[in-house]
N, C-alpha and C positions, 0 to 999 in steps of 0.2 A: 626518384630517390625516396627512400623510406623516411617518413617524418618521425621524430622522436618526441614523445609526450614530455612536456616541460613540468608537469605537476608532480611527477612520481617521487616517492619517498624512499631513499635507500636505507633500509632498516638495519638493525643490529646484526643480522645474519648476512648482510651484503647482497640481498636479493637484487636482481636486475630490475630496470624500470618496467613498470606495469602500465597497461593501457588505461585510458579513461573508461569507466564502466558506464556505458550509455544504456542503462537498464533501469527498471523500476525498483531495484534493490535486490542484492547488495549493490551499493553505488560508491562513487568516488567520495572519499572522506578527506577532511583537512589534515595537514601534517600534525596539528596540535591534537586532534582526536587520536591519530595514530600514536603519538607520543604518550598519551594517557594510558596506553596498553603496556607500557614498559615496566610498570611497577607491579609487584605482587601484593594482594590484599587478602587478609583473613576474613572468612565469611561471618565470623562472630565478633570481630573487632568493633569497637565503638565507632571508629572512623568510617568503616564500611557501612554500618547500619545508618549512619547519618547520610551517606550517599543515597541509600535506598529511600529514606524519608524525604530527602530533597527532590528526588525524581518523582515520587508519588504525588507530592504536593504540586510540583510544577506542571505535571500532566493534567491534573484537575483544573488548574488555572488556565492552561492553554485551551481547554475544551469549554471554557465558560461555565464550569460547574459551580454550584453552590454547596452548602454543607449537607445537602441530602444525598450526595454522591460519594462513592468510594472508588479508589484505584487499587486494583489487584494485579501484581506483576507475576508472570508465569514463565518458567524456563521454556525454551524452545521457540521455533519459528512461529509466524503468525497463524498458521493453520492449527497449531496446538491450542492457541487461545480461542480460535473459532470453535473448535470442538469442545473446549472447556465451557465456553459461554452457552453453546447449544445444549450441552449435557446438563448444565446447571439450571437453565432458565426455560428451555422449551418444554411445554407440557408433555406428560407421558401417558395420560389416560384419555378422558373424554375430549379434551380440547386439542387444537391443532396449531401448528406453525405454518404460515404461508411463506414460502421462499419465492421472491420475485427476481428472476434471473434474466440478464441479458449478456451472458458470457460464461466462460468456464468456471469462474470462481463462485458465481451464484449456483451453478450446477453442482459444484463440489459441496456446498453447504447442504443441499438436498441429499446428496450421497451420504454425508455424515449422519444426517437425521435418520436416514433409512438404516444405516449400519447400527446405530445405537437404539433403534426401535422406538423412535418418537413419531407420533402421528404428524403428518405434514402434507401440504398441498404445494405442488410446484407450478408456478406460472412462468412459462419459458418464452422469452422473446428473442428475436435475432440479435446477434452481437453487434449490429449497427443500428439498433433501435434504442433511442433514449427513452427511459422509463417515464411514464406519466401516471397520475392517479387513476386515469380511466382504464389502465391496464389491469387493475386489481379491485377497484371499488365494487364492481358488480358482483364479483365472487365473494367479497366480504359481506355484502348485503344478502347474498343468497345463502351462505353457509355461516350461521351464527356461532358455530363451534370453533371457528378460526379466531384465536385469541392473541396470537403473536405474529409479527411480520419481520422477516429478515431480508435485507437487500444490500447491495454493494453501492458505495458512493462513487468511487472511480473504478470502473471495471477495466483492468489492464489487458484483457483479451484484445480490446480495440483502442483503449484509452478514453472511452466515452465517460462523461461525467453526468451522473443522474441528479436531477434537481431536488436536493435533499429536503429543503424547507417545504416544498409543495407536497412531496411524498409523505413527510412526517405529519403535516396538517391533515391530510386525508385519513391517515391511520388514527390519529388521536381524536379526530371528530367522531370516530366510530368506537372509541374507547379501547383501542388495541395497544398491546405492548409493542414498541417500535425499537428494533435492533438493527444496528448498522455495522457493516464491515467497512471501516475507513482505513484499511491497511495502507493504501497507496496515496491517500489524500491528507491524512492528519499531520499537521505541522506545516503543510504547504498550501492549504486552502482553509479559509475561515470556517470554523464549525462552532456553533453555540448550542450546547446540549440543553441548557435551560430554556432558551428562547424557542427551540424547535421541539422541546419535550421528548428528546431522545432518551430512551430508558437504558440502552446498552450500546456501547461503542467499543470496537476492537481494533487495535493497530499493533505495530511491532517496531523494533529498535532500529531497523536498517532501511528506513524509508525517508520521508521528508525531513525528519529531524536530523538526519545525516549521521547516525551512529552506525555500529557494525552489527551483524547478525548475532543472535544469542538469546534474546528474550522477546516476549510480547506482553501486552497488557490489556486489561478490560476495565473500562470506566462504566460504572453501573449505579443505578439508584440503590441506596442502602436497603430499602424495604424489600426489594427483589432479592438482593444478596442474602439477607437474613432469612427470607422465606425459602431459599434454596437449600437450607441445611438438610443433609441426608438424601438429596435428590440426584446427585451426580452419579453417572454410570461408572466413574473411574476414581480410584484413590488418588492417583497422581494429578489429575486434572480438576480436582475439587476446588473451586474458587472460594467457597465458603471457608473451608479449612485453611486454605492458603492465606486468606484475609485474616482469620483469627490468629494465625501465627505471626503475621506481620504486625498486627495491632498489639499483640501481647509482648513481644520482645524485639520487634524489628527484623526478625530473621525469617529466611525461607525455611520451609519444612525439609527440603532436600537441597543438595549443594547448588548454590546460585552461580550464574555465569559472571563471576566477579569482574573480569576484565571488560566484558561487554557493558556492564552497568556503569563502571567508572568512565569508560569512553563516552557513554551516552550522557552522563552528567556533564562532561565537557562539551558535547554537542549541544545540549540544552543552553548552556551559557553562551555559546557562539550564536545560537538562534536569537537569543535576547540581544546580544551585541549588534547583530545585523539589523535589528529593528522589529523583531518578532515575526509572527506569521504573515502579517500584511506585507512587510518588506520582502520576505522570502517568496511570497506568491508573485510579487512583481518581477523578481529576478527569474523565476521559473517561467513566467509567461513571456518574458523577453527572450529567454532561451528558445522557447517553442516558436515564437514568431520569427526569430532569425532563421531557425532551421527550416520551417515551412516555406518562408519566402525564398530562401536560397535554393531549396530543391525544386520549387515551382519554376524558377528561372531555368533550371536544367531540363524540366519537363516531367519530373517525378511528382505524382499527384497524391495528396493525402487522402485517406479513407473517409474522414469525417469533415463535416462543415465546422466553421468557427464556433457556432453556438452549441456544438456537441462535444468538441474536443477540449479537454482540459490541458493544464500545463504540465502534466505528469509524464505521459509517454505518448509518442506520436506514431501512428500506423500509416505506412506508405504502401501503395500498390506496386507490386513488382512490374518492371517493364515486360512487355510481351515478346520482345526481341529474343530469338532462339539462342543468342549468345549469352543471355543472362542466366547464370547459375548461382543460386544463393550461396552455396558453400564456397565457391571461388570468391564471390563478392565479400563474404564475411571474413575469410582468411586474409584477403588483401587489405581490408580496413584494419584488421587486427594487427597486421604488420606495420601499419602506419600509426598505431597507437590508439585505436578506437574499437571497443568491443560493443557490438549491437546485439539485438535479439531477433530470432526468427519470428515470423508471423504466427498467430495462433487462431486465425480465422478458420471457420469450417468450409467456406465456399470460395474464398479469393486468395490467391497467392500474394503474400505481403511480407514486409519486414517492419520491425519496430525499433524506435530510437528513443531512449529515455532522456528527458530534459531536466531531471532532478539530480541532486547531489552537488558536490563542490564544483560546479560548472558555471561558466558565464558566456556572454555573447561571443567573446574571442574564440572559445573552444568550439561553439556551434559553427562559427564561420570557417574554422579549420576543418570541421567535419564535412561541410559542404564542399570545400576544395578537395578533400580526400576522396569523397564519393565521385566527384566529377573526374578526377584522375583515374580512379579504378574503372569506372564505366568506359572511359576512353581506352584503357589497356585491354578491356574485355571486348572491345569493338561493339559495344551496345549502342545502337543508334535509334532504334524505335522505342521511345519511352512511353508510348501509349500503354495503359494498364492491361495486364493479362486478363483474358476473359471477355474483352470488348472487341 
């Protein structure tokens, strides 16, 4: 029998129940975040500009920033803010940016640098290798023209979490600008930009803070932002000009995603009510532990060890049984109220299940039950990982 998700919100247009989004964003949001979308806001109104001020201030606080940092909000998905940050802060002449990649999103950053004509060096590790300072310090010592470093905190290709503090220390000991894509971790894992001397951090609205898609943001040292005047390759993605507008009158230069911003303000308040990032991290880790333990009992093996996998998204190796077909597996879970992600590994067949969003242990336990039922229906018996 098909299970019906109990969380779903029947909106004003009478839409049918939707599944839990077991993805790293967009993700399942609370009913109160959804309700925040029902009002219309004028982008120049005093009340809306107060929403923007509140969001900028709270993001800086969550990141442990002091008064030397600024928050710049940018329309568009997280990749828009990544290109904006690289276009504004990556050097364009003699000096270079090193991208340290262990998955698709690090590789994408290098692709962006190449497209916008910025000097860069790519250090590419496998998508199951947790980064360490030893992966790039020799290159830094060898090439003194490398001035900036870009890497991913939680690489959702596999779900691996890189040790941010250790990596930042290695970079700062050598006097480098340290830039972090914290797209999938910010709000769900503790980050302290002052302690770790992080110069630039990028994230978006539809991740661990549990808002909806629509905008992204860059937290950056003010001196870097001021020095970027006139450096951006793009009019639209110019963070300096966006910041100057926000500082001058609280307004975006171009039409802001009003509904996404108001919903995000509500999501920030719910994060605080839950107990802040520390409490949310505990819930996410509990979700991950419940899922991994439950699937292990079935025989489904996770890709990563406990000390590598974070609480954001879990990658599991597909069974080698010839009866296992991901498309059938996906559709059957979707009918039971759970939407998962296909794997993104280059060498192993896998699937991914997000453990962030408005989810708890009960949902994870139901996911395990649903997976067990679907595998039985598919007559999948050999759970050993494909490729072994």
